[in-house]
C-alpha positions as CSV (number, residue, x, y, z in Angstrom):
1,M,44.8,82.4,120.0
2,I,46.3,82.8,116.6
3,R,48.9,85.2,117.7
4,L,50.0,83.3,120.5
5,K,49.8,79.9,118.3
6,K,52.0,81.8,115.6
7,T,54.4,83.0,118.7
8,K,54.5,79.2,119.9
9,A,55.6,78.3,116.5
10,V,58.4,80.7,116.3
11,L,60.0,80.0,119.8
12,A,59.7,76.2,119.3
13,A,61.4,76.5,115.7
14,A,64.2,78.5,117.4
15,M,64.6,75.9,120.0
16,L,64.8,73.1,117.3
17,F,67.3,74.9,114.7
18,S,69.4,75.9,117.6
19,A,69.9,72.4,118.9
20,T,70.6,71.0,115.6
21,T,72.7,73.7,114.0
22,G,74.9,75.7,116.6
23,L,77.7,77.5,115.5
24,V,80.0,76.6,112.3
25,G,83.8,77.3,112.4
26,C,86.4,77.6,114.8
27,S,84.7,80.8,116.4
28,S,83.1,81.1,120.0
29,E,79.8,82.2,120.5
30,D,80.9,84.8,122.4
31,E,83.1,86.2,120.1
32,V,79.7,86.9,117.9
33,R,77.4,87.5,120.4
34,G,79.1,90.7,121.8
35,P,79.5,92.7,118.7
36,I,75.9,91.6,118.1
37,A,74.5,92.5,121.3
38,D,76.0,96.1,121.1
39,Y,74.7,96.7,117.6
40,L,71.3,95.7,118.5
41,K,71.5,97.9,121.7
42,N,72.9,100.8,120.4
43,N,70.8,100.9,117.4
44,Y,67.4,99.5,118.3
45,G,67.3,98.9,122.4
46,I,67.0,95.5,122.2
47,Q,69.0,93.3,124.6
48,D,66.9,89.8,124.5
49,F,67.8,87.5,121.6
50,T,69.2,84.2,121.0
51,I,72.0,83.4,118.2
52,L,70.4,80.4,116.3
53,S,73.2,79.6,113.6
54,D,77.0,80.8,112.9
55,E,78.6,80.3,109.9
56,Y,82.5,81.7,109.8
57,N,83.2,81.9,106.5
58,W,87.4,82.0,106.9
59,F,88.6,81.0,104.0
60,E,86.5,83.4,101.7
61,T,85.5,86.6,103.6
62,G,86.2,86.2,106.9
63,D,82.8,87.3,108.0
64,H,80.0,85.7,110.3
65,Q,77.0,84.8,108.7
66,T,74.5,84.5,111.7
67,H,70.7,83.9,112.1
68,L,69.0,84.9,115.5
69,L,66.0,85.1,117.2
70,I,65.1,88.5,118.6
71,Q,62.4,87.5,121.4
72,K,61.0,91.1,122.7
73,P,59.3,93.0,122.7
74,Y,58.1,91.1,119.3
75,P,59.5,87.5,118.1
76,A,61.5,88.3,114.4
77,Y,64.0,86.2,112.6
78,V,67.0,88.3,111.5
79,Y,70.3,87.5,109.4
80,L,73.0,89.6,110.3
81,V,76.4,89.4,108.7
82,L,79.4,90.6,111.0
83,G,82.6,91.7,109.0
84,R,85.9,90.7,109.4
85,D,87.2,94.3,109.8
86,K,88.5,95.7,113.1
87,D,85.4,98.0,113.5
88,R,83.3,94.6,113.0
89,R,80.6,96.1,110.8
90,I,77.2,94.8,110.8
91,Q,75.2,94.1,107.9
92,G,72.2,92.5,106.3
93,D,68.3,92.2,107.2
94,D,66.3,95.7,108.3
95,V,65.7,94.7,111.8
96,Y,63.2,97.4,112.5
97,A,61.4,96.2,109.3
98,E,61.0,92.5,110.5
99,L,60.1,93.5,114.0
100,F,57.2,96.0,112.4
101,T,56.2,92.7,110.2
102,S,56.2,90.6,113.3
103,A,54.1,93.5,115.3
104,F,51.7,93.8,112.0
105,A,51.1,90.0,112.5
106,E,50.7,89.6,116.4
107,Q,48.1,92.9,116.1
108,H,46.2,92.1,113.0
109,P,45.4,87.7,113.8
110,R,42.3,87.8,111.4
111,V,44.5,89.2,108.6
112,F,47.0,85.9,108.7
113,A,43.7,83.8,109.0
114,K,42.5,85.1,105.8
115,S,46.0,84.3,104.6
116,E,46.4,80.8,105.7
117,E,42.6,80.6,103.8
118,L,43.5,81.6,100.9
119,V,46.9,79.7,100.8
120,K,45.0,76.8,101.1
121,K,42.6,77.8,98.4
122,Y,44.9,78.7,95.6
123,K,47.4,75.9,96.5
124,L,50.5,78.1,97.6
125,F,53.2,77.0,99.3
126,E,52.3,77.0,102.8
127,K,56.6,77.1,103.6
128,S,59.1,78.9,102.2
129,P,60.3,77.4,99.1
130,F,63.6,78.2,99.8
131,S,64.2,75.9,102.7
132,K,65.0,72.7,100.4
133,S,67.5,75.0,97.8
134,T,69.1,77.3,100.7
135,P,69.7,75.0,103.8
136,N,70.2,78.1,106.2
137,V,67.3,79.5,105.8
138,I,64.8,79.5,108.7
139,Q,62.0,77.1,108.0
140,G,59.6,77.5,111.2
141,D,59.3,81.3,110.1
142,P,55.1,81.5,110.0
143,Y,55.5,85.0,108.2
144,Y,58.0,84.3,106.0
145,F,55.8,85.4,103.2
146,V,55.6,89.0,104.8
147,D,57.7,91.7,104.3
148,T,57.5,95.5,105.4
149,K,59.5,98.0,103.0
150,L,59.6,101.8,104.4
151,K,61.0,105.1,103.2
152,E,64.5,105.6,104.8
153,A,63.4,108.7,106.2
154,Q,60.7,107.5,107.8
155,E,62.1,104.6,109.2
156,T,64.9,106.9,110.4
157,Q,62.1,108.6,112.7
158,L,60.6,105.3,113.8
159,V,63.4,103.5,115.0
160,E,64.2,106.6,117.1
161,Q,60.8,106.2,118.7
162,F,61.1,102.6,119.0
163,K,64.5,102.9,121.7
164,K,61.9,105.2,123.5
165,T,58.8,103.1,123.9
166,H,59.8,99.4,122.6
167,E,56.5,99.6,121.1
168,I,55.4,99.4,117.1
169,K,51.3,100.4,117.1
170,T,50.8,99.2,113.4
171,D,47.3,100.4,113.5
172,A,48.4,104.2,114.4
173,L,51.5,103.9,111.9
174,L,50.3,102.5,108.8
175,P,47.8,105.1,107.4
176,T,51.2,107.6,107.8
177,L,53.6,105.5,106.2
178,E,54.6,105.9,102.4
179,Q,55.9,102.9,100.4
180,G,59.4,102.9,99.9
181,D,59.2,100.8,96.8
182,P,57.5,101.3,93.2
183,V,55.7,97.9,93.3
184,Q,55.8,96.7,96.9
185,G,53.3,98.2,99.4
186,V,54.7,99.2,103.1
187,V,53.6,95.6,103.8
188,D,54.0,93.3,101.1
189,F,52.4,89.7,100.9
190,T,54.6,87.2,98.5
191,Y,53.1,83.8,97.9
192,Y,54.7,81.1,95.9
193,F,52.8,78.4,93.3
194,N,54.9,75.3,92.4
195,T,55.0,75.1,88.8
196,Y,56.9,72.0,88.2
197,H,55.5,70.1,85.3
198,Y,52.0,72.0,85.9
199,T,50.2,73.3,82.6
200,G,47.5,74.9,83.8
201,E,46.8,78.7,84.7
202,V,48.5,80.2,87.7
203,P,46.5,82.2,90.3
204,K,46.7,85.6,90.1
205,A,47.7,88.1,92.7
206,D,44.3,90.2,91.3
207,S,42.2,87.4,92.8
208,L,44.0,87.4,96.4
209,V,43.3,90.9,96.5
210,Q,39.6,90.5,95.9
211,D,39.6,88.2,98.7
212,F,41.4,90.3,100.7
213,A,39.0,93.1,99.8
214,E,35.8,91.2,100.6
215,S,37.0,90.2,104.0
216,R,37.8,93.7,104.8
217,V,40.4,92.5,107.6
218,L,43.0,94.6,106.1
219,P,43.8,97.4,108.6
220,E,44.4,101.3,106.6
221,G,47.5,101.4,104.7
222,T,49.6,100.6,101.5
223,F,49.7,96.8,100.5
224,S,50.9,94.6,98.1
225,V,50.0,91.3,96.9
226,N,52.6,89.2,94.7
227,I,52.3,85.6,93.3
228,K,55.7,84.3,92.2
229,S,56.5,80.9,90.3
230,A,58.8,78.2,92.2
231,A,59.4,75.0,90.4
232,I,60.5,72.8,92.9
233,N,61.0,69.2,91.7
234,E,60.9,65.8,94.2
235,N,64.5,65.9,94.5
236,G,65.0,69.3,95.9
237,G,66.1,71.1,92.8
238,S,64.5,74.2,92.0
239,S,64.0,77.5,90.1
240,I,62.1,80.5,92.1
241,G,61.9,83.9,91.1
242,I,59.7,86.1,88.0
243,D,58.9,84.8,85.1
244,Q,56.1,85.2,82.7
245,N,53.8,83.8,85.5
246,Y,54.4,86.6,88.0
247,S,51.6,88.8,89.1
248,S,51.7,91.7,91.8
249,V,48.7,94.3,93.0
250,L,49.5,97.3,94.9
251,F,46.8,98.4,96.7
252,R,45.7,101.2,99.5
253,V,43.2,100.3,102.0
254,N,41.1,103.5,103.7
255,G,39.5,103.9,107.2
256,Q,36.6,102.0,106.0
257,G,38.4,98.8,104.5
258,D,37.8,100.0,100.9
259,V,40.6,98.8,98.5
260,Q,41.7,101.3,96.0
261,V,44.3,99.5,93.1
262,L,47.3,101.6,92.5
263,K,49.1,99.3,90.3
264,T,48.8,95.6,88.8
265,V,51.6,94.1,87.1
266,H,51.6,91.0,85.2
267,G,54.6,88.9,83.8
268,E,58.4,89.7,83.7
269,D,58.4,92.4,81.3
270,E,55.6,94.4,83.1
271,Y,57.7,94.0,86.6
272,L,60.9,95.4,85.3
273,K,59.3,98.1,83.6
274,A,57.6,98.9,87.0
275,S,60.3,98.1,89.2
276,S,62.3,100.8,87.6
277,S,60.0,103.6,87.8
278,K,60.0,106.0,90.8
279,V,58.2,105.8,93.8
280,K,55.6,108.7,93.4
Protein backbone atom coordinates (compact mmCIF):
# COMPACT_ATOMS: atom_id res chain seq x y z
CA MET A 1 0.00 0.00 0.00
CA ILE A 2 1.76 3.20 1.09
CA ARG A 3 5.00 1.29 1.62
CA LEU A 4 4.71 -0.39 -1.78
CA LYS A 5 3.86 2.88 -3.48
CA LYS A 6 6.87 4.60 -1.94
CA THR A 7 9.20 1.73 -2.87
CA LYS A 8 7.98 1.83 -6.46
CA ALA A 9 8.50 5.59 -6.47
CA VAL A 10 12.11 5.16 -5.40
CA LEU A 11 12.82 2.53 -8.07
CA ALA A 12 11.00 4.47 -10.81
CA ALA A 13 12.89 7.64 -9.97
CA ALA A 14 16.14 5.71 -10.04
CA MET A 15 15.48 4.29 -13.50
CA LEU A 16 14.53 7.72 -14.86
CA PHE A 17 17.54 9.43 -13.28
CA SER A 18 19.92 6.72 -14.48
CA ALA A 19 18.54 6.88 -18.01
CA THR A 20 18.89 10.65 -18.26
CA THR A 21 22.25 11.25 -16.58
CA GLY A 22 24.74 8.39 -16.75
CA LEU A 23 28.46 8.69 -16.12
CA VAL A 24 30.21 12.00 -16.70
CA GLY A 25 33.91 12.21 -17.58
CA CYS A 26 36.37 9.79 -19.10
CA SER A 27 36.06 6.92 -16.66
CA SER A 28 34.18 3.68 -17.14
CA GLU A 29 31.44 2.39 -14.85
CA ASP A 30 33.60 -0.62 -13.96
CA GLU A 31 36.31 1.70 -12.63
CA VAL A 32 33.80 3.21 -10.23
CA ARG A 33 31.64 0.19 -9.53
CA GLY A 34 34.44 -2.12 -8.42
CA PRO A 35 35.71 -0.09 -5.44
CA ILE A 36 32.18 0.86 -4.38
CA ALA A 37 31.02 -2.77 -4.58
CA ASP A 38 33.93 -3.83 -2.37
CA TYR A 39 33.20 -1.01 0.09
CA LEU A 40 29.51 -1.86 0.43
CA LYS A 41 30.09 -5.61 0.65
CA ASN A 42 32.95 -5.46 3.15
CA ASN A 43 31.45 -2.82 5.43
CA TYR A 44 27.72 -3.59 5.22
CA GLY A 45 27.27 -6.92 3.44
CA ILE A 46 25.40 -5.15 0.61
CA GLN A 47 25.63 -6.42 -2.97
CA ASP A 48 22.51 -5.09 -4.74
CA PHE A 49 22.94 -1.50 -5.88
CA THR A 50 22.69 0.63 -9.01
CA ILE A 51 24.94 3.55 -9.91
CA LEU A 52 22.66 6.42 -10.88
CA SER A 53 25.30 8.98 -11.79
CA ASP A 54 29.01 9.60 -11.47
CA GLU A 55 30.84 12.86 -11.97
CA TYR A 56 34.58 12.53 -12.44
CA ASN A 57 36.16 15.72 -11.10
CA TRP A 58 39.44 15.15 -12.93
CA PHE A 59 40.57 18.79 -13.09
CA GLU A 60 40.29 19.83 -9.42
CA THR A 61 40.31 16.84 -7.08
CA GLY A 62 40.44 13.76 -9.29
CA ASP A 63 37.67 12.08 -7.31
CA HIS A 64 34.39 10.51 -8.35
CA GLN A 65 31.17 11.97 -6.92
CA THR A 66 28.69 9.14 -7.19
CA HIS A 67 24.97 8.76 -6.54
CA LEU A 68 23.67 5.24 -6.19
CA LEU A 69 20.56 3.36 -5.19
CA ILE A 70 20.89 0.47 -2.77
CA GLN A 71 18.12 -1.90 -3.80
CA LYS A 72 18.09 -4.49 -1.01
CA PRO A 73 17.21 -5.04 1.75
CA TYR A 74 15.78 -1.48 1.85
CA PRO A 75 15.83 0.92 -1.12
CA ALA A 76 17.98 3.90 -0.20
CA TYR A 77 19.74 6.71 -2.05
CA VAL A 78 23.40 7.14 -1.11
CA TYR A 79 26.01 9.71 -2.16
CA LEU A 80 29.64 8.53 -2.05
CA VAL A 81 32.93 10.14 -3.05
CA LEU A 82 35.60 7.81 -4.43
CA GLY A 83 39.03 9.36 -3.81
CA ARG A 84 41.94 9.55 -6.22
CA ASP A 85 44.51 8.18 -3.75
CA LYS A 86 45.97 4.72 -4.32
CA ASP A 87 43.75 3.26 -1.61
CA ARG A 88 40.64 4.66 -3.37
CA ARG A 89 39.26 5.90 -0.05
CA ILE A 90 35.48 6.28 0.02
CA GLN A 91 33.63 8.94 1.98
CA GLY A 92 30.11 10.33 1.90
CA ASP A 93 26.71 9.50 3.34
CA ASP A 94 26.27 7.31 6.39
CA VAL A 95 25.09 4.17 4.59
CA TYR A 96 23.60 2.47 7.65
CA ALA A 97 21.70 5.63 8.62
CA GLU A 98 20.21 5.83 5.11
CA LEU A 99 19.14 2.18 5.34
CA PHE A 100 17.65 2.79 8.79
CA THR A 101 15.61 5.69 7.41
CA SER A 102 14.29 3.53 4.58
CA ALA A 103 13.47 0.68 6.96
CA PHE A 104 11.64 3.11 9.25
CA ALA A 105 9.60 4.37 6.30
CA GLU A 106 8.67 0.87 5.15
CA GLN A 107 7.73 -0.29 8.64
CA HIS A 108 5.69 2.80 9.59
CA PRO A 109 3.44 3.79 6.67
CA ARG A 110 1.01 5.58 9.02
CA VAL A 111 3.77 7.98 10.06
CA PHE A 112 4.39 8.96 6.45
CA ALA A 113 0.70 9.21 5.67
CA LYS A 114 0.44 11.67 8.56
CA SER A 115 3.51 13.52 7.32
CA GLU A 116 1.94 13.95 3.88
CA GLU A 117 -1.16 15.31 5.56
CA LEU A 118 0.91 17.86 7.53
CA VAL A 119 2.83 18.93 4.43
CA LYS A 120 -0.46 19.86 2.79
CA LYS A 121 -1.94 21.41 5.94
CA TYR A 122 1.02 23.75 6.53
CA LYS A 123 1.89 24.26 2.83
CA LEU A 124 5.39 22.82 3.16
CA PHE A 125 7.59 21.64 0.30
CA GLU A 126 6.53 18.25 -1.03
CA LYS A 127 9.89 17.70 -2.75
CA SER A 128 13.39 18.71 -1.78
CA PRO A 129 13.96 22.45 -2.31
CA PHE A 130 17.58 21.60 -3.09
CA SER A 131 16.62 19.84 -6.33
CA LYS A 132 16.49 23.11 -8.29
CA SER A 133 19.53 24.84 -6.81
CA THR A 134 21.62 21.67 -6.78
CA PRO A 135 20.93 19.62 -9.94
CA ASN A 136 22.70 16.47 -8.73
CA VAL A 137 20.31 16.02 -5.81
CA ILE A 138 17.96 13.11 -6.48
CA GLN A 139 14.51 14.63 -6.98
CA GLY A 140 12.51 11.43 -6.67
CA ASP A 141 13.51 10.48 -3.13
CA PRO A 142 10.21 10.32 -1.20
CA TYR A 143 12.03 10.34 2.13
CA TYR A 144 14.18 13.43 1.57
CA PHE A 145 12.82 15.12 4.71
CA VAL A 146 13.71 12.24 7.06
CA ASP A 147 17.16 11.68 8.51
CA THR A 148 18.66 9.27 11.04
CA LYS A 149 21.41 10.30 13.45
CA LEU A 150 23.01 7.67 15.68
CA LYS A 151 25.70 7.66 18.33
CA GLU A 152 28.88 6.25 16.82
CA ALA A 153 29.37 3.51 19.42
CA GLN A 154 25.80 2.25 19.03
CA GLU A 155 25.97 2.41 15.24
CA THR A 156 29.12 0.30 15.13
CA GLN A 157 27.30 -2.48 16.97
CA LEU A 158 24.21 -2.11 14.79
CA VAL A 159 26.24 -2.37 11.58
CA GLU A 160 27.83 -5.62 12.74
CA GLN A 161 24.39 -6.98 13.57
CA PHE A 162 23.03 -5.86 10.19
CA LYS A 163 25.84 -7.64 8.32
CA LYS A 164 24.68 -10.90 9.89
CA THR A 165 20.90 -10.51 9.65
CA HIS A 166 20.33 -8.01 6.80
CA GLU A 167 17.42 -6.72 8.88
CA ILE A 168 16.70 -3.46 10.68
CA LYS A 169 13.77 -3.87 13.08
CA THR A 170 13.13 -0.24 13.92
CA ASP A 171 10.39 -0.87 16.51
CA ALA A 172 12.78 -2.94 18.60
CA LEU A 173 15.77 -0.64 18.11
CA LEU A 174 14.33 2.86 18.48
CA PRO A 175 13.56 2.67 22.23
CA THR A 176 17.18 1.67 22.89
CA LEU A 177 18.90 4.28 20.73
CA GLU A 178 20.33 7.53 22.06
CA GLN A 179 20.44 10.77 20.10
CA GLY A 180 23.79 11.60 18.55
CA ASP A 181 23.10 15.33 18.20
CA PRO A 182 22.07 17.98 20.79
CA VAL A 183 19.17 19.23 18.65
CA GLN A 184 18.30 16.30 16.40
CA GLY A 185 16.52 13.13 17.47
CA VAL A 186 17.42 9.63 16.36
CA VAL A 187 14.82 10.10 13.62
CA ASP A 188 14.55 13.68 12.41
CA PHE A 189 11.90 15.28 10.21
CA THR A 190 13.09 18.47 8.49
CA TYR A 191 10.49 20.36 6.47
CA TYR A 192 10.87 23.50 4.36
CA PHE A 193 8.56 26.47 3.92
CA ASN A 194 8.85 28.89 0.98
CA THR A 195 9.30 32.41 2.39
CA TYR A 196 9.87 34.11 -0.98
CA HIS A 197 7.56 37.15 -1.13
CA TYR A 198 5.82 35.81 1.99
CA THR A 199 5.01 38.20 4.82
CA GLY A 200 2.85 35.99 7.03
CA GLU A 201 3.81 33.77 9.93
CA VAL A 202 5.92 30.73 9.12
CA PRO A 203 4.53 27.48 10.60
CA LYS A 204 6.22 26.35 13.80
CA ALA A 205 7.59 22.87 14.49
CA ASP A 206 5.63 22.97 17.75
CA SER A 207 2.37 22.74 15.78
CA LEU A 208 3.51 19.72 13.78
CA VAL A 209 4.66 17.92 16.92
CA GLN A 210 1.26 18.55 18.49
CA ASP A 211 -0.41 17.05 15.41
CA PHE A 212 1.90 14.04 15.52
CA ALA A 213 1.16 13.63 19.23
CA GLU A 214 -2.60 13.70 18.70
CA SER A 215 -2.38 11.15 15.87
CA ARG A 216 -0.34 8.74 18.03
CA VAL A 217 1.28 7.23 14.93
CA LEU A 218 4.89 7.52 16.11
CA PRO A 219 6.50 4.48 17.75
CA GLU A 220 8.52 4.64 20.95
CA GLY A 221 11.78 6.54 20.51
CA THR A 222 13.44 9.96 20.29
CA PHE A 223 12.41 12.24 17.42
CA SER A 224 12.74 15.82 16.25
CA VAL A 225 10.83 18.08 13.88
CA ASN A 226 12.43 21.09 12.18
CA ILE A 227 11.02 23.77 9.90
CA LYS A 228 13.50 25.74 7.80
CA SER A 229 13.02 28.65 5.43
CA ALA A 230 13.55 28.16 1.71
CA ALA A 231 13.16 31.40 -0.24
CA ILE A 232 12.97 30.13 -3.82
CA ASN A 233 11.96 32.45 -6.66
CA GLU A 234 10.42 31.60 -10.01
CA ASN A 235 13.84 31.62 -11.73
CA GLY A 236 15.24 28.97 -9.43
CA GLY A 237 17.27 31.33 -7.25
CA SER A 238 17.22 30.28 -3.63
CA SER A 239 18.26 31.01 -0.07
CA ILE A 240 17.85 27.95 2.13
CA GLY A 241 18.85 27.50 5.73
CA ILE A 242 18.41 28.56 9.32
CA ASP A 243 17.20 32.10 10.03
CA GLN A 244 14.87 33.89 12.43
CA ASN A 245 11.95 31.75 11.19
CA TYR A 246 13.63 28.47 12.11
CA SER A 247 12.00 26.25 14.71
CA SER A 248 12.65 22.77 16.05
CA VAL A 249 11.33 20.46 18.74
CA LEU A 250 13.20 17.51 20.20
CA PHE A 251 10.88 15.03 21.88
CA ARG A 252 10.50 11.48 23.11
CA VAL A 253 7.56 9.13 22.59
CA ASN A 254 6.89 6.45 25.20
CA GLY A 255 5.42 2.99 24.69
CA GLN A 256 1.87 4.32 25.05
CA GLY A 257 2.37 6.98 22.37
CA ASP A 258 2.62 9.90 24.79
CA VAL A 259 4.96 12.74 23.81
CA GLN A 260 7.44 14.42 26.15
CA VAL A 261 9.08 17.57 24.77
CA LEU A 262 12.81 17.65 25.59
CA LYS A 263 13.93 20.84 23.86
CA THR A 264 12.36 23.64 21.81
CA VAL A 265 14.37 26.03 19.63
CA HIS A 266 13.12 29.17 17.88
CA GLY A 267 15.35 31.27 15.63
CA GLU A 268 18.97 31.19 14.53
CA ASP A 269 20.45 32.46 17.80
CA GLU A 270 18.77 29.76 19.88
CA TYR A 271 19.80 27.13 17.35
CA LEU A 272 23.48 28.14 17.48
CA LYS A 273 23.42 28.01 21.27
CA ALA A 274 21.59 24.67 21.41
CA SER A 275 23.66 22.98 18.69
CA SER A 276 26.92 23.85 20.45
CA SER A 277 25.84 22.16 23.68
CA LYS A 278 26.75 18.59 24.56
CA VAL A 279 24.36 15.69 24.16
CA LYS A 280 23.15 14.60 27.59
